[in-house]
N, C-alpha and C positions, 0 to 999 in steps of 0.2 A: 581758685581751683579751676582747672581746665577740663573741659568736657572732652571725652574721648568718644568719637563716633566710629562704630565698627559696622562694616557692611556684612550683612548675613546673606549667604548664598544658599539657595535651596539646592538640594541634591539633584544634579543634572542627570546622574546615572541611576536614577531610581529603578529598582528591578521592574522589568517589563513582564507582562504575562506571556507565557509560552504560547506561541502561535501553532495550533495543532490542526492538521488536516487528516482526513481519512480516505482510504481507497477501498472501493467495493467493486466486485465483478461477478457476473454470472456467465456461463458458457453457452447458454442457448436462449432463444427468444420465446420459449414456451411460457404460457401464462403462469405456471407455478414458479418458474425461475424469475420472471419479471416481478412477481409478488415478493420473492426472496430478495431481489435487488432493492425494491422499495423498502422492505423491512430493514435491510442493512443500512440504507441511507438514513432512514429515520432513527435507527438505533445509534449510529455514530454521531448524528447531529445532536441528539440529546446527551450522549456520553461526553462529548467534548465540552458542551456548555455547562453540564452539571459538575464537571471537575474543576471549574474555575479557570479554564484555559481560554485563550482568545480563539474564537472559531475562525478557521482559515478555509473552511469548505469541505465538502465531501465530493470526491471525484469518483466517477463510476463509468463502467463499460458494460454493455449488455451484448449477449450473443457473440462474444469474441473470445477466442482461446487465449489462455495464459501463456502459451508457448511463444507467442509473438509479442514484441515490445511496441509494435505500431498500433497502439490502442489510444484513441483520442483522449479519453479521460486520464489515462496513465501519463500520456505526454504532457497534458495541461498541468497535472500535478508536478511533474518533474520541472517544467518551466517555472512554476511558482517557487519551487525549492531553489532552483538556480538563481532566481531573481531576489532571493533572500526574504521571501514572504512567508516561509514555513520553517518552524523549528523542529517539528516532530510529525511523523506520519504514523497513523494507526491503521492496521488492517487485520482482518479476521485470521488469516493464515498465510503461510508461505505460498500455498497453491493458488490463493486468490491474487496474490501480488505477482507471481511469476511461476510458470511450470517449466521453465528452462533454466538450468543451473547457471549457465554463463550470464544470461540476462539478469538473473537475481543477484549474483555476486557483483557484477559490474555496476549495477544500479545502486546497490547498498553501499559499495565502496565509494562511489561518487558522492552519494548523499552524506556519508560519514566524513569525507573530506570537506564538505560544505558545512559540517557541523549539524546536519539534520539527522535526528534519531529516527529509526524505524522500529516500531513495536508490533510484533506478531502475537496477537492475543492467544490463539489456540496453543501455540508452542511456548508461550511465555518467554519470547526472545526479544531482548532489547539490544539493538546493534551497537550502541555506544559502550556496552560492556565488553570486556576483553575476551571472553570465551565465546562470544556470539558467532563468530565466523565458522568455527568447527561445527556447531549445531546447524547453521544455515546450510553448509555443504551436505550434511547428512539428510536433513529434511528436504532440501531441494532435489537431491538425488531420488528420493522416494516420489516426490511430486512429478518429476520428469518421467520416471519409470511408469507411473500410473497413467500419465497422459499418453505415452507411447503404447501402452497396453490397450487403452481405449481405442486409439487410432487403428491398431492392428485388428481389433475385434470388428470395428466398423468396416474396414477394408475387406475382411473375410466375409462379412455379411453381404456386401455388394457383389463380391465375386460369386458367392454361392447363389444369390438371386439371379445373376447374369447367366450362370450355367444352367439354371432351371428355367430360363426364359422369362423370368419375372422382371418387370420394368423397375 
């Protein structure tokens, strides 16, 4: 009787843990806002690790408007996504991620092409789902409009103070 030796190969493509990162932002450097940023970072660190995902970091920006995409933490997150180090990004809301509709849609589309999912908790939007872009456009429009309104109010206040001779 001849022996038959069979080589057993272990699964090389064993499922990997999803690498999840989070993005947090506050728009001012006031103490209350910085506390909020700290709370967001802590929350997302725990949230990612408690869901069995691989922790890919929490990227954050403080005292920077969401209407601009030149935010250090935001850009570092995008670089990690482009380098294939992140599978999913979680953020509190669309307005935390971007308050500019074009920036939001361009970024989400790029990440989607890279296979990176973005989940907006407050709106319960998952960008890998087929109906997500319609909701993104609607909510992004609201976020951008709110930002423009705040800007107009601040400008009005400066002008009024200037007219009244206040520094």
